[in-house]
PDB file as gemmi writes it, atoms N, CA and C in Angstrom:
CRYST1    1.000    1.000    1.000  90.00  90.00  90.00 P 1                      
ATOM      1  N   MET A   1      23.139   5.175 392.942  1.00  0.00           N  
ATOM      2  CA  MET A   1      22.994   6.507 391.485  1.00  0.00           C  
ATOM      3  C   MET A   1      23.828   5.171 390.430  1.00  0.00           C  
ATOM      4  N   SER A   2      23.584   4.985 389.173  1.00  0.00           N  
ATOM      5  CA  SER A   2      24.795   4.558 388.259  1.00  0.00           C  
ATOM      6  C   SER A   2      25.619   5.212 387.607  1.00  0.00           C  
ATOM      7  N   ASN A   3      26.510   4.869 386.807  1.00  0.00           N  
ATOM      8  CA  ASN A   3      27.231   5.929 386.258  1.00  0.00           C  
ATOM      9  C   ASN A   3      26.125   6.115 384.970  1.00  0.00           C  
ATOM     10  N   ASN A   4      25.587   5.438 384.430  1.00  0.00           N  
ATOM     11  CA  ASN A   4      24.916   5.795 383.225  1.00  0.00           C  
ATOM     12  C   ASN A   4      23.505   6.445 383.358  1.00  0.00           C  
ATOM     13  N   GLN A   5      22.807   6.354 385.055  1.00  0.00           N  
ATOM     14  CA  GLN A   5      21.581   7.537 385.380  1.00  0.00           C  
ATOM     15  C   GLN A   5      22.056   8.667 385.459  1.00  0.00           C  
ATOM     16  N   ALA A   6      23.425   8.633 385.722  1.00  0.00           N  
ATOM     17  CA  ALA A   6      24.625   9.930 385.906  1.00  0.00           C  
ATOM     18  C   ALA A   6      24.863  10.658 384.779  1.00  0.00           C  
ATOM     19  N   GLU A   7      25.000   9.909 383.694  1.00  0.00           N  
ATOM     20  CA  GLU A   7      25.308  10.392 382.491  1.00  0.00           C  
ATOM     21  C   GLU A   7      23.790  10.880 381.956  1.00  0.00           C  
ATOM     22  N   TYR A   8      22.732  10.129 381.806  1.00  0.00           N  
ATOM     23  CA  TYR A   8      21.550  10.961 381.861  1.00  0.00           C  
ATOM     24  C   TYR A   8      21.135  11.730 382.467  1.00  0.00           C  
ATOM     25  N   LYS A   9      21.257  11.945 383.382  1.00  0.00           N  
ATOM     26  CA  LYS A   9      20.854  13.378 384.479  1.00  0.00           C  
ATOM     27  C   LYS A   9      21.520  14.369 383.778  1.00  0.00           C  
ATOM     28  N   GLY A  10      22.756  14.008 383.582  1.00  0.00           N  
ATOM     29  CA  GLY A  10      23.812  15.243 383.148  1.00  0.00           C  
ATOM     30  C   GLY A  10      23.140  15.734 381.773  1.00  0.00           C  
ATOM     31  N   LEU A  11      22.994  14.434 381.249  1.00  0.00           N  
ATOM     32  CA  LEU A  11      22.513  15.257 379.457  1.00  0.00           C  
ATOM     33  C   LEU A  11      20.870  15.676 379.798  1.00  0.00           C  
ATOM     34  N   GLU A  12      20.409  14.924 380.837  1.00  0.00           N  
ATOM     35  CA  GLU A  12      18.915  16.163 380.652  1.00  0.00           C  
ATOM     36  C   GLU A  12      19.300  17.403 381.182  1.00  0.00           C  
ATOM     37  N   ALA A  13      19.966  17.785 382.459  1.00  0.00           N  
ATOM     38  CA  ALA A  13      19.912  19.057 382.538  1.00  0.00           C  
ATOM     39  C   ALA A  13      20.630  19.767 381.429  1.00  0.00           C  
ATOM     40  N   ALA A  14      21.276  19.645 380.685  1.00  0.00           N  
ATOM     41  CA  ALA A  14      22.188  19.834 379.478  1.00  0.00           C  
ATOM     42  C   ALA A  14      21.148  20.438 378.493  1.00  0.00           C  
ATOM     43  N   LEU A  15      20.087  19.358 378.304  1.00  0.00           N  
ATOM     44  CA  LEU A  15      18.684  19.511 377.116  1.00  0.00           C  
ATOM     45  C   LEU A  15      17.962  20.453 377.908  1.00  0.00           C  
ATOM     46  N   ASP A  16      17.685  20.588 379.305  1.00  0.00           N  
ATOM     47  CA  ASP A  16      16.655  21.879 379.886  1.00  0.00           C  
ATOM     48  C   ASP A  16      17.114  22.998 379.597  1.00  0.00           C  
ATOM     49  N   TYR A  17      18.726  23.224 379.987  1.00  0.00           N  
ATOM     50  CA  TYR A  17      19.081  24.519 379.582  1.00  0.00           C  
ATOM     51  C   TYR A  17      18.657  24.693 378.051  1.00  0.00           C  
ATOM     52  N   LEU A  18      19.172  23.820 377.781  1.00  0.00           N  
ATOM     53  CA  LEU A  18      18.986  24.552 375.874  1.00  0.00           C  
ATOM     54  C   LEU A  18      17.215  24.810 375.526  1.00  0.00           C  
ATOM     55  N   ASN A  19      16.637  23.950 376.246  1.00  0.00           N  
ATOM     56  CA  ASN A  19      15.102  24.560 376.099  1.00  0.00           C  
ATOM     57  C   ASN A  19      14.576  25.501 376.917  1.00  0.00           C  
ATOM     58  N   ALA A  20      14.982  25.981 377.961  1.00  0.00           N  
ATOM     59  CA  ALA A  20      15.046  27.308 378.904  1.00  0.00           C  
ATOM     60  C   ALA A  20      15.261  28.194 378.040  1.00  0.00           C  
ATOM     61  N   ASN A  21      16.520  28.310 377.455  1.00  0.00           N  
ATOM     62  CA  ASN A  21      17.018  29.519 377.165  1.00  0.00           C  
ATOM     63  C   ASN A  21      16.503  29.342 375.221  1.00  0.00           C  
ATOM     64  N   ARG A  22      15.973  28.519 374.686  1.00  0.00           N  
ATOM     65  CA  ARG A  22      15.406  28.707 373.622  1.00  0.00           C  
ATOM     66  C   ARG A  22      16.618  28.569 372.489  1.00  0.00           C  
ATOM     67  N   ILE A  23      16.901  27.449 373.110  1.00  0.00           N  
ATOM     68  CA  ILE A  23      18.639  27.259 371.956  1.00  0.00           C  
ATOM     69  C   ILE A  23      18.350  26.714 370.902  1.00  0.00           C  
ATOM     70  N   SER A  24      18.441  27.178 369.564  1.00  0.00           N  
ATOM     71  CA  SER A  24      18.044  26.567 368.488  1.00  0.00           C  
ATOM     72  C   SER A  24      19.494  26.100 367.891  1.00  0.00           C  
ATOM     73  N   CYS A  25      19.464  24.706 367.204  1.00  0.00           N  
ATOM     74  CA  CYS A  25      21.041  24.361 366.571  1.00  0.00           C  
ATOM     75  C   CYS A  25      20.453  23.448 365.207  1.00  0.00           C  
ATOM     76  N   ASN A  26      21.218  23.819 364.307  1.00  0.00           N  
ATOM     77  CA  ASN A  26      21.362  22.626 363.002  1.00  0.00           C  
ATOM     78  C   ASN A  26      21.382  21.332 363.769  1.00  0.00           C  
ATOM     79  N   GLY A  27      22.745  21.110 363.796  1.00  0.00           N  
ATOM     80  CA  GLY A  27      23.073  19.595 364.548  1.00  0.00           C  
ATOM     81  C   GLY A  27      23.518  19.691 365.935  1.00  0.00           C  
ATOM     82  N   LEU A  28      23.121  18.537 366.759  1.00  0.00           N  
ATOM     83  CA  LEU A  28      23.177  18.955 368.696  1.00  0.00           C  
ATOM     84  C   LEU A  28      24.166  17.572 368.117  1.00  0.00           C  
ATOM     85  N   TYR A  29      25.414  18.102 368.511  1.00  0.00           N  
ATOM     86  CA  TYR A  29      26.735  16.880 369.081  1.00  0.00           C  
ATOM     87  C   TYR A  29      26.669  16.832 370.153  1.00  0.00           C  
ATOM     88  N   LEU A  30      26.725  15.368 370.500  1.00  0.00           N  
ATOM     89  CA  LEU A  30      26.233  14.903 372.188  1.00  0.00           C  
ATOM     90  C   LEU A  30      27.399  13.619 371.952  1.00  0.00           C  
ATOM     91  N   ARG A  31      28.593  13.958 373.220  1.00  0.00           N  
ATOM     92  CA  ARG A  31      29.256  13.253 373.412  1.00  0.00           C  
ATOM     93  C   ARG A  31      29.562  13.053 374.665  1.00  0.00           C  
ATOM     94  N   GLY A  32      29.892  11.602 374.908  1.00  0.00           N  
ATOM     95  CA  GLY A  32      29.937  10.860 376.696  1.00  0.00           C  
ATOM     96  C   GLY A  32      30.696   9.666 376.244  1.00  0.00           C  
ATOM     97  N   ASP A  33      30.537   9.495 377.734  1.00  0.00           N  
ATOM     98  CA  ASP A  33      31.516   8.611 377.967  1.00  0.00           C  
ATOM     99  C   ASP A  33      30.765   7.144 378.201  1.00  0.00           C  
ATOM    100  N   SER A  34      29.893   7.141 378.223  1.00  0.00           N  
ATOM    101  CA  SER A  34      28.845   5.864 378.381  1.00  0.00           C  
ATOM    102  C   SER A  34      28.454   5.396 377.064  1.00  0.00           C  
ATOM    103  N   GLU A  35      28.977   4.899 376.428  1.00  0.00           N  
ATOM    104  CA  GLU A  35      28.780   3.685 375.428  1.00  0.00           C  
ATOM    105  C   GLU A  35      27.289   3.091 375.037  1.00  0.00           C  
ATOM    106  N   ILE A  36      26.845   2.777 376.452  1.00  0.00           N  
ATOM    107  CA  ILE A  36      25.843   2.286 376.509  1.00  0.00           C  
ATOM    108  C   ILE A  36      24.805   3.007 376.727  1.00  0.00           C  
ATOM    109  N   VAL A  37      24.806   4.458 377.076  1.00  0.00           N  
ATOM    110  CA  VAL A  37      23.847   5.331 377.102  1.00  0.00           C  
ATOM    111  C   VAL A  37      23.116   5.928 375.649  1.00  0.00           C  
ATOM    112  N   LEU A  38      24.549   6.352 375.239  1.00  0.00           N  
ATOM    113  CA  LEU A  38      24.881   6.724 373.553  1.00  0.00           C  
ATOM    114  C   LEU A  38      24.100   5.806 372.471  1.00  0.00           C  
ATOM    115  N   LYS A  39      24.374   4.572 372.825  1.00  0.00           N  
ATOM    116  CA  LYS A  39      23.997   3.083 371.707  1.00  0.00           C  
ATOM    117  C   LYS A  39      22.562   3.170 371.905  1.00  0.00           C  
ATOM    118  N   GLN A  40      22.305   3.831 373.358  1.00  0.00           N  
ATOM    119  CA  GLN A  40      20.390   3.290 373.539  1.00  0.00           C  
ATOM    120  C   GLN A  40      19.905   4.669 372.884  1.00  0.00           C  
ATOM    121  N   LEU A  41      20.312   6.016 373.098  1.00  0.00           N  
ATOM    122  CA  LEU A  41      19.829   6.875 372.663  1.00  0.00           C  
ATOM    123  C   LEU A  41      19.953   7.203 371.151  1.00  0.00           C  
ATOM    124  N   GLU A  42      20.389   5.895 370.216  1.00  0.00           N  
ATOM    125  CA  GLU A  42      20.967   5.966 369.136  1.00  0.00           C  
ATOM    126  C   GLU A  42      19.890   5.221 368.402  1.00  0.00           C  
ATOM    127  N   GLY A  43      19.199   4.248 369.432  1.00  0.00           N  
ATOM    128  CA  GLY A  43      18.387   2.962 368.911  1.00  0.00           C  
ATOM    129  C   GLY A  43      18.623   1.791 368.873  1.00  0.00           C  
ATOM    130  N   THR A  44      20.399   1.808 369.157  1.00  0.00           N  
ATOM    131  CA  THR A  44      21.140   0.418 368.513  1.00  0.00           C  
ATOM    132  C   THR A  44      20.828  -0.661 369.493  1.00  0.00           C  
ATOM    133  N   TYR A  45      20.834  -0.324 371.068  1.00  0.00           N  
ATOM    134  CA  TYR A  45      20.863  -0.801 372.160  1.00  0.00           C  
ATOM    135  C   TYR A  45      18.843  -0.586 372.805  1.00  0.00           C  
ATOM    136  N   LYS A  46      18.993  -1.585 373.462  1.00  0.00           N  
ATOM    137  CA  LYS A  46      17.143  -1.507 373.902  1.00  0.00           C  
ATOM    138  C   LYS A  46      17.729  -1.053 375.190  1.00  0.00           C  
ATOM    139  N   VAL A  47      16.704  -0.230 376.022  1.00  0.00           N  
ATOM    140  CA  VAL A  47      16.770  -0.085 377.288  1.00  0.00           C  
ATOM    141  C   VAL A  47      15.757  -0.746 378.276  1.00  0.00           C  
ATOM    142  N   ARG A  48      16.749  -1.914 378.391  1.00  0.00           N  
ATOM    143  CA  ARG A  48      15.953  -3.174 379.541  1.00  0.00           C  
ATOM    144  C   ARG A  48      15.817  -2.972 380.962  1.00  0.00           C  
ATOM    145  N   SER A  49      16.519  -2.089 381.404  1.00  0.00           N  
ATOM    146  CA  SER A  49      16.802  -1.741 382.880  1.00  0.00           C  
ATOM    147  C   SER A  49      15.638  -0.939 383.498  1.00  0.00           C  
ATOM    148  N   ARG A  50      14.943  -1.587 384.451  1.00  0.00           N  
ATOM    149  CA  ARG A  50      13.999  -0.710 385.262  1.00  0.00           C  
ATOM    150  C   ARG A  50      14.378   0.626 385.765  1.00  0.00           C  
ATOM    151  N   ASN A  51      15.627   0.593 385.853  1.00  0.00           N  
ATOM    152  CA  ASN A  51      16.752   2.201 386.815  1.00  0.00           C  
ATOM    153  C   ASN A  51      16.753   2.575 385.807  1.00  0.00           C  
ATOM    154  N   ILE A  52      16.878   2.559 384.295  1.00  0.00           N  
ATOM    155  CA  ILE A  52      17.103   3.465 383.570  1.00  0.00           C  
ATOM    156  C   ILE A  52      16.074   4.098 382.812  1.00  0.00           C  
ATOM    157  N   ILE A  53      14.946   3.157 382.632  1.00  0.00           N  
ATOM    158  CA  ILE A  53      14.197   3.645 381.337  1.00  0.00           C  
ATOM    159  C   ILE A  53      13.418   5.045 381.579  1.00  0.00           C  
ATOM    160  N   GLY A  54      13.334   5.273 383.206  1.00  0.00           N  
ATOM    161  CA  GLY A  54      12.816   6.499 383.428  1.00  0.00           C  
ATOM    162  C   GLY A  54      13.787   8.058 382.928  1.00  0.00           C  
ATOM    163  N   ASN A  55      14.914   7.177 383.251  1.00  0.00           N  
ATOM    164  CA  ASN A  55      16.280   8.458 382.792  1.00  0.00           C  
ATOM    165  C   ASN A  55      15.844   8.507 380.788  1.00  0.00           C  
ATOM    166  N   TYR A  56      16.045   7.403 380.417  1.00  0.00           N  
ATOM    167  CA  TYR A  56      15.976   7.497 379.086  1.00  0.00           C  
ATOM    168  C   TYR A  56      14.642   8.404 378.408  1.00  0.00           C  
ATOM    169  N   THR A  57      13.713   7.915 378.839  1.00  0.00           N  
ATOM    170  CA  THR A  57      12.520   8.794 378.390  1.00  0.00           C  
ATOM    171  C   THR A  57      12.415   9.790 378.551  1.00  0.00           C  
ATOM    172  N   ALA A  58      12.926  10.404 379.857  1.00  0.00           N  
ATOM    173  CA  ALA A  58      12.793  11.871 379.552  1.00  0.00           C  
ATOM    174  C   ALA A  58      13.706  12.523 379.088  1.00  0.00           C  
ATOM    175  N   VAL A  59      14.865  11.967 378.901  1.00  0.00           N  
ATOM    176  CA  VAL A  59      16.016  12.535 377.726  1.00  0.00           C  
ATOM    177  C   VAL A  59      15.304  12.581 376.347  1.00  0.00           C  
ATOM    178  N   VAL A  60      14.711  11.441 376.414  1.00  0.00           N  
ATOM    179  CA  VAL A  60      14.323  11.457 374.420  1.00  0.00           C  
ATOM    180  C   VAL A  60      13.582  12.731 374.558  1.00  0.00           C  
ATOM    181  N   ASN A  61      12.160  12.662 375.312  1.00  0.00           N  
ATOM    182  CA  ASN A  61      11.529  13.626 375.646  1.00  0.00           C  
ATOM    183  C   ASN A  61      11.937  15.407 375.426  1.00  0.00           C  
ATOM    184  N   ARG A  62      13.333  15.592 376.057  1.00  0.00           N  
ATOM    185  CA  ARG A  62      14.042  16.782 376.061  1.00  0.00           C  
ATOM    186  C   ARG A  62      14.013  16.538 374.803  1.00  0.00           C  
ATOM    187  N   LEU A  63      14.951  15.833 373.737  1.00  0.00           N  
ATOM    188  CA  LEU A  63      15.906  15.958 372.970  1.00  0.00           C  
ATOM    189  C   LEU A  63      14.442  16.287 372.064  1.00  0.00           C  
ATOM    190  N   ASN A  64      13.127  15.675 371.615  1.00  0.00           N  
ATOM    191  CA  ASN A  64      12.112  15.957 371.166  1.00  0.00           C  
ATOM    192  C   ASN A  64      11.415  17.582 370.968  1.00  0.00           C  
ATOM    193  N   GLN A  65      11.943  17.809 372.088  1.00  0.00           N  
ATOM    194  CA  GLN A  65      11.355  19.292 372.286  1.00  0.00           C  
ATOM    195  C   GLN A  65      12.949  20.535 371.875  1.00  0.00           C  
ATOM    196  N   ILE A  66      13.686  19.888 371.267  1.00  0.00           N  
ATOM    197  CA  ILE A  66      14.576  20.816 370.514  1.00  0.00           C  
ATOM    198  C   ILE A  66      14.757  21.218 369.249  1.00  0.00           C  
ATOM    199  N   ASP A  67      14.978  22.385 368.495  1.00  0.00           N  
ATOM    200  CA  ASP A  67      14.680  22.474 367.412  1.00  0.00           C  
ATOM    201  C   ASP A  67      16.074  22.261 366.653  1.00  0.00           C  
ATOM    202  N   LYS A  68      16.394  21.238 366.023  1.00  0.00           N  
ATOM    203  CA  LYS A  68      17.240  20.913 365.569  1.00  0.00           C  
ATOM    204  C   LYS A  68      17.033  20.006 364.257  1.00  0.00           C  
ATOM    205  N   GLN A  69      18.413  19.916 363.390  1.00  0.00           N  
ATOM    206  CA  GLN A  69      17.877  19.159 362.268  1.00  0.00           C  
ATOM    207  C   GLN A  69      18.430  17.243 362.377  1.00  0.00           C  
ATOM    208  N   PHE A  70      19.567  17.598 363.305  1.00  0.00           N  
ATOM    209  CA  PHE A  70      19.921  16.372 363.241  1.00  0.00           C  
ATOM    210  C   PHE A  70      20.844  15.710 364.426  1.00  0.00           C  
ATOM    211  N   VAL A  71      20.826  14.865 365.172  1.00  0.00           N  
ATOM    212  CA  VAL A  71      21.816  14.297 366.343  1.00  0.00           C  
ATOM    213  C   VAL A  71      22.677  13.852 366.322  1.00  0.00           C  
ATOM    214  N   LYS A  72      24.019  13.894 366.591  1.00  0.00           N  
ATOM    215  CA  LYS A  72      25.230  12.968 366.648  1.00  0.00           C  
ATOM    216  C   LYS A  72      25.679  12.632 367.395  1.00  0.00           C  
ATOM    217  N   TYR A  73      25.710  11.035 367.718  1.00  0.00           N  
ATOM    218  CA  TYR A  73      26.173  10.693 369.685  1.00  0.00           C  
ATOM    219  C   TYR A  73      27.759   9.987 369.111  1.00  0.00           C  
ATOM    220  N   THR A  74      29.111  10.635 370.095  1.00  0.00           N  
ATOM    221  CA  THR A  74      30.131   9.926 369.736  1.00  0.00           C  
ATOM    222  C   THR A  74      30.518   9.744 371.226  1.00  0.00           C  
ATOM    223  N   HIS A  75      30.906   8.656 371.130  1.00  0.00           N  
ATOM    224  CA  HIS A  75      31.248   7.773 372.462  1.00  0.00           C  
ATOM    225  C   HIS A  75      33.216   8.577 372.814  1.00  0.00           C  
ATOM    226  N   VAL A  76      33.394   8.863 374.073  1.00  0.00           N  
ATOM    227  CA  VAL A  76      34.809   9.450 374.343  1.00  0.00           C  
ATOM    228  C   VAL A  76      35.359   8.628 375.623  1.00  0.00           C  
ATOM    229  N   GLU A  77      36.557   7.971 375.168  1.00  0.00           N  
ATOM    230  CA  GLU A  77      36.990   6.922 376.411  1.00  0.00           C  
ATOM    231  C   GLU A  77      36.796   7.941 377.681  1.00  0.00           C  
ATOM    232  N   ARG A  78      36.358   7.126 378.813  1.00  0.00           N  
ATOM    233  CA  ARG A  78      36.907   8.428 380.072  1.00  0.00           C  
ATOM    234  C   ARG A  78      38.210   8.031 380.170  1.00  0.00           C  
ATOM    235  N   SER A  79      39.137   7.647 379.668  1.00  0.00           N  
ATOM    236  CA  SER A  79      40.338   8.374 379.617  1.00  0.00           C  
ATOM    237  C   SER A  79      40.861   8.957 379.252  1.00  0.00           C  
ATOM    238  N   ARG A  80      40.255   9.683 378.292  1.00  0.00           N  
ATOM    239  CA  ARG A  80      39.946  10.992 377.660  1.00  0.00           C  
ATOM    240  C   ARG A  80      39.357  11.966 377.901  1.00  0.00           C  
ATOM    241  N   ASN A  81      38.633  11.352 379.363  1.00  0.00           N  
ATOM    242  CA  ASN A  81      37.305  12.754 379.544  1.00  0.00           C  
ATOM    243  C   ASN A  81      37.800  12.557 381.044  1.00  0.00           C  
ATOM    244  N   ALA A  82      38.788  12.827 381.752  1.00  0.00           N  
ATOM    245  CA  ALA A  82      39.101  12.631 382.902  1.00  0.00           C  
ATOM    246  C   ALA A  82      38.575  13.575 383.664  1.00  0.00           C  
ATOM    247  N   VAL A  83      38.164  14.531 383.138  1.00  0.00           N  
ATOM    248  CA  VAL A  83      37.701  16.159 383.857  1.00  0.00           C  
ATOM    249  C   VAL A  83      36.083  15.574 384.002  1.00  0.00           C  
ATOM    250  N   ALA A  84      35.575  15.753 382.992  1.00  0.00           N  
ATOM    251  CA  ALA A  84      33.788  15.522 383.381  1.00  0.00           C  
ATOM    252  C   ALA A  84      33.834  14.112 383.954  1.00  0.00           C  
ATOM    253  N   ASP A  85      34.879  12.709 383.835  1.00  0.00           N  
ATOM    254  CA  ASP A  85      34.847  11.568 384.878  1.00  0.00           C  
ATOM    255  C   ASP A  85      34.278  12.288 386.038  1.00  0.00           C  
ATOM    256  N   ASP A  86      35.119  12.710 386.419  1.00  0.00           N  
ATOM    257  CA  ASP A  86      35.504  13.200 387.825  1.00  0.00           C  
ATOM    258  C   ASP A  86      34.301  14.311 388.252  1.00  0.00           C  
ATOM    259  N   LEU A  87      34.015  15.019 387.446  1.00  0.00           N  
ATOM    260  CA  LEU A  87      32.752  15.694 388.061  1.00  0.00           C  
ATOM    261  C   LEU A  87      31.334  15.085 388.047  1.00  0.00           C  
ATOM    262  N   ALA A  88      31.427  14.116 387.126  1.00  0.00           N  
ATOM    263  CA  ALA A  88      29.779  13.110 386.676  1.00  0.00           C  
ATOM    264  C   ALA A  88      30.240  12.059 388.370  1.00  0.00           C  
ATOM    265  N   ASN A  89      31.561  11.467 388.952  1.00  0.00           N  
ATOM    266  CA  ASN A  89      31.128  10.807 390.185  1.00  0.00           C  
ATOM    267  C   ASN A  89      31.345  11.740 391.582  1.00  0.00           C  
ATOM    268  N   GLN A  90      31.735  13.006 391.139  1.00  0.00           N  
ATOM    269  CA  GLN A  90      31.412  13.949 392.194  1.00  0.00           C  
ATOM    270  C   GLN A  90      29.970  14.317 392.742  1.00  0.00           C  
ATOM    271  N   ALA A  91      29.172  14.490 391.345  1.00  0.00           N  
ATOM    272  CA  ALA A  91      27.958  14.825 391.685  1.00  0.00           C  
ATOM    273  C   ALA A  91      27.135  13.714 391.804  1.00  0.00           C  
ATOM    274  N   ILE A  92      27.359  12.409 391.874  1.00  0.00           N  
ATOM    275  CA  ILE A  92      26.569  10.933 392.360  1.00  0.00           C  
ATOM    276  C   ILE A  92      27.066  11.084 393.774  1.00  0.00           C  
ATOM    277  N   VAL A  93      28.253  11.580 394.462  1.00  0.00           N  
ATOM    278  CA  VAL A  93      28.567  11.596 395.538  1.00  0.00           C  
ATOM    279  C   VAL A  93      27.207  13.197 395.920  1.00  0.00           C  
ATOM    280  N   ASP A  94      27.507  13.695 395.917  1.00  0.00           N  
ATOM    281  CA  ASP A  94      26.534  14.785 396.107  1.00  0.00           C  
ATOM    282  C   ASP A  94      25.427  14.603 396.198  1.00  0.00           C  
ATOM    283  N   LEU A  95      24.721  14.103 395.224  1.00  0.00           N  
ATOM    284  CA  LEU A  95      23.524  13.455 395.045  1.00  0.00           C  
ATOM    285  C   LEU A  95      23.012  12.419 396.138  1.00  0.00           C  
ATOM    286  N   THR A  96      24.165  11.405 396.289  1.00  0.00           N  
ATOM    287  CA  THR A  96      23.489  10.410 397.435  1.00  0.00           C  
ATOM    288  C   THR A  96      23.538  11.031 399.092  1.00  0.00           C  
ATOM    289  N   GLU A  97      24.150  12.191 398.920  1.00  0.00           N  
ATOM    290  CA  GLU A  97      25.042  12.547 400.628  1.00  0.00           C  
ATOM    291  C   GLU A  97      23.373  13.336 400.533  1.00  0.00           C  
ATOM    292  N   TYR A  98      22.754  13.702 399.789  1.00  0.00           N  
ATOM    293  CA  TYR A  98      21.600  14.516 399.876  1.00  0.00           C  
ATOM    294  C   TYR A  98      19.964  13.531 399.578  1.00  0.00           C  
ATOM    295  N   GLY A  99      20.626  12.191 399.725  1.00  0.00           N  
ATOM    296  CA  GLY A  99      19.121  11.055 399.641  1.00  0.00           C  
ATOM    297  C   GLY A  99      18.940  11.000 398.478  1.00  0.00           C  
ATOM    298  N   VAL A 100      19.451  11.684 397.294  1.00  0.00           N  
ATOM    299  CA  VAL A 100      18.346  11.790 395.970  1.00  0.00           C  
ATOM    300  C   VAL A 100      19.306  10.639 395.483  1.00  0.00           C  
ATOM    301  N   SER A 101      18.495   9.556 394.746  1.00  0.00           N  
ATOM    302  CA  SER A 101      18.461   8.165 393.824  1.00  0.00           C  
ATOM    303  C   SER A 101      18.181   8.382 392.634  1.00  0.00           C  
ATOM    304  N   GLY A 102      18.294   7.441 391.827  1.00  0.00           N  
ATOM    305  CA  GLY A 102      18.057   7.430 390.558  1.00  0.00           C  
ATOM    306  C   GLY A 102      16.783   7.168 390.193  1.00  0.00           C  
TER     307      GLY A 102                                                      
END                                                                             
């Protein structure tokens, strides 16, 4: 699983939580350390990788289900996001050990 796939999976899980708990918001602020993922979700970059398209589609579908007025995407440098980056890397290791792939 790539870092971008892990970023999408983490976002998918967070959006599932919002949907499952029927949480609505005026603005949804999404921060991440994968500039590619954020730019894809903004529509600035096209999704070209076959390995990513399913993840992208799943996140977009979940975003469309959330009661919100707007979404704002903010890139956070990995150097300023060390704890989240460590957790994402550990999740990749854990999923790989269980035979889960992107």
